[in-house]
matplotlib code that plots the C-alpha trace (Angstrom):
import matplotlib.pyplot as plt

x = [-24.5, -21.1, -17.9, -14.8, -11.1, -7.9, -6.3, -2.7, -1.5, -2.8, -1.6, 1.3, 2.8, 5.3, 7.2, 9.4, 11.9, 14.2, 17.9, 20.0, 16.8, 17.2, 16.3, 13.2, 14.2, 11.3, 10.8, 8.3, 7.7, 7.5, 5.6, 2.4, -0.6, -3.9, -7.1, -10.2, -14.0, -14.8, -18.0, -17.5, -21.1, -20.8, -17.1, -17.6, -18.4, -15.1, -11.9, -8.4, -5.3, -2.0, 1.2, 4.4, 7.5, 10.2, 13.0, 11.1, 12.0, 13.2, 14.6, 16.5, 19.8, 21.1, 23.5, 20.7, 18.2, 20.7, 21.1, 17.3, 17.2, 19.9, 19.6, 19.8, 16.3, 14.0, 16.2, 14.5, 16.2, 14.4, 11.3, 10.3, 7.0, 5.2, 1.6, -1.4, -4.8, -7.7, -9.7, -12.1, -13.1, -15.1, -16.6, -16.3, -17.9, -18.8, -15.1, -13.1, -12.7, -10.2, -8.9, -7.4, -5.5, -2.6, 0.7, 3.5, 7.0, 10.0, 7.7, 6.5, 2.7, 1.2, -2.2, -2.1, -4.8, -4.7, -6.6, -8.4, -9.6, -11.8, -10.3, -13.2, -15.1, -14.8, -16.9, -15.6, -16.3, -12.6, -11.3, -14.4, -16.0, -13.2, -12.9, -9.6, -8.5, -5.5, -4.5, -1.7, -0.3, 3.0, 4.8, 7.9, 10.3, 11.7, 8.3, 9.0, 12.5, 14.4, 16.7, 19.5, 20.6, 23.6, 24.1, 26.3, 26.9, 24.1, 21.5, 20.0, 21.0, 17.5, 14.5, 12.5, 9.2, 8.2, 5.4, 3.5, 1.3, -0.9, -2.8, -4.9, -7.9, -10.7, -12.3, -15.8, -15.8, -18.8, -20.5, -20.5, -23.8, -24.0, -23.9, -27.2, -27.8, -30.8, -32.0]
y = [9.0, 10.1, 9.9, 9.0, 9.4, 8.7, 11.8, 11.6, 13.8, 11.3, 7.9, 6.0, 2.7, 1.5, -1.8, -3.4, -6.2, -7.6, -6.9, -9.9, -11.1, -8.3, -4.8, -3.8, -1.7, 0.4, 2.3, 3.8, 4.7, 8.4, 8.1, 6.2, 6.5, 4.9, 4.9, 2.8, 2.7, 3.3, 2.5, 2.8, 1.7, -1.3, -2.3, -5.5, -3.3, -1.4, -1.9, -0.5, -0.1, 1.0, 2.0, 2.6, 4.1, 1.7, 4.3, 6.3, 3.8, 5.5, 3.9, 6.9, 5.5, 6.4, 3.4, 0.9, 2.7, 2.3, -1.4, -1.8, -0.2, -2.6, -6.0, -7.5, -6.3, -4.1, -3.7, -0.3, 0.2, -2.9, -2.8, 0.8, 0.1, -2.2, -2.8, -4.0, -4.7, -5.7, -8.8, -9.1, -7.0, -8.5, -6.7, -8.8, -6.3, -2.6, -1.6, -4.6, -6.6, -8.0, -7.0, -9.6, -8.7, -9.4, -7.9, -7.5, -6.9, -7.4, -8.9, -11.6, -11.6, -13.3, -13.0, -11.3, -10.6, -7.5, -7.1, -3.8, -1.6, 1.5, 4.0, 6.5, 9.1, 12.9, 15.6, 19.2, 22.1, 22.9, 19.3, 17.6, 14.3, 11.7, 8.1, 6.7, 3.2, 1.0, -2.3, -4.8, -8.0, -10.0, -11.3, -13.4, -11.3, -14.4, -15.0, -11.7, -12.4, -10.8, -13.7, -11.9, -14.4, -12.9, -14.3, -13.2, -15.4, -17.7, -15.0, -13.5, -9.9, -9.2, -11.3, -13.1, -11.9, -8.3, -6.6, -4.1, -1.4, 1.1, 4.0, 6.3, 8.6, 8.7, 12.0, 12.6, 14.6, 16.7, 15.6, 18.3, 19.3, 18.4, 21.5, 22.6, 24.4, 26.6, 27.2]
z = [-4.8, -3.3, -5.2, -3.1, -3.9, -2.1, -0.5, -1.8, 1.1, 3.6, 2.1, 3.6, 2.5, 5.1, 5.6, 8.2, 8.3, 11.0, 10.8, 12.1, 13.9, 16.4, 15.2, 13.2, 10.2, 9.0, 5.7, 3.4, -0.2, -0.8, -4.2, -4.1, -6.4, -5.5, -7.5, -7.7, -7.5, -3.9, -2.1, 1.7, 2.4, 0.0, 0.2, -1.8, -4.8, -4.4, -6.3, -5.6, -7.8, -6.3, -8.1, -6.1, -7.5, -6.3, -6.4, -3.8, -1.1, 2.1, 5.3, 6.9, 5.7, 2.2, 1.9, 2.9, 0.5, -2.4, -1.6, -1.5, -5.0, -6.3, -7.9, -4.3, -3.7, -5.8, -8.9, -9.7, -13.1, -14.4, -12.2, -11.6, -10.0, -7.5, -8.4, -6.4, -7.9, -5.7, -6.7, -3.7, -0.8, 2.1, 5.1, 8.2, 10.7, 10.6, 11.0, 9.8, 6.6, 4.2, 0.8, -1.5, -4.6, -6.9, -5.7, -8.3, -7.3, -9.6, -12.2, -9.8, -9.1, -6.1, -4.3, -0.9, 1.6, 3.7, 7.0, 6.8, 9.7, 9.4, 11.8, 11.7, 9.8, 9.9, 8.4, 8.5, 6.1, 5.6, 5.3, 3.8, 4.6, 5.2, 6.2, 7.5, 6.9, 7.8, 6.1, 6.9, 5.5, 5.6, 2.6, 2.0, 0.0, -1.7, -3.3, -5.2, -6.5, -3.6, -2.8, -1.0, 1.7, 3.5, 7.0, 9.8, 12.8, 11.7, 11.4, 8.2, 7.7, 6.3, 7.4, 4.7, 6.3, 5.5, 7.2, 5.0, 6.7, 4.9, 6.2, 4.1, 3.9, 1.4, 0.8, -0.6, -3.8, -4.7, -7.9, -10.5, -12.0, -15.6, -17.9, -19.2, -22.4, -23.3, -26.8]

ax = plt.figure().add_subplot(projection="3d")
ax.plot(x, y, z, "-o")
ax.set_aspect("equal")
plt.show()
């Protein structure tokens, strides 16, 4: 039986929101840790736990990043992590499925369902046996205590709807032989 792990060098958690209803602002979290029991051939047996360092938010604009870390949004001093814990994984077709779980942001926990797509599989002696996945969902930031509601000219500065997109690779880890002793 194979053992699979998330490859931390190939794991991205990104988000996007509309600014004034016009421009899409994109960002990511630089520090993400994902673990779980992973069974690519039996996804319903799998479980996933993700911890994100909220202070690691990046949008390519230092002023905006600092605002997102403030009490207007993530309040990183009080809530240093975002957590996701899967509760159900369903395969819908060979390359598609859903993952439902509990998402906790700013101490508020709500169920979310991500649409999951298997990108492909790769086996190379140097990089190992890998499977690539993508997952996506939308949340309402207000559900998670981010109630900043500034408007300009009748438009929200930041949309309530946030798109979350995740891409990652699982890598197969060789099982170690149990140590044997001789008498």
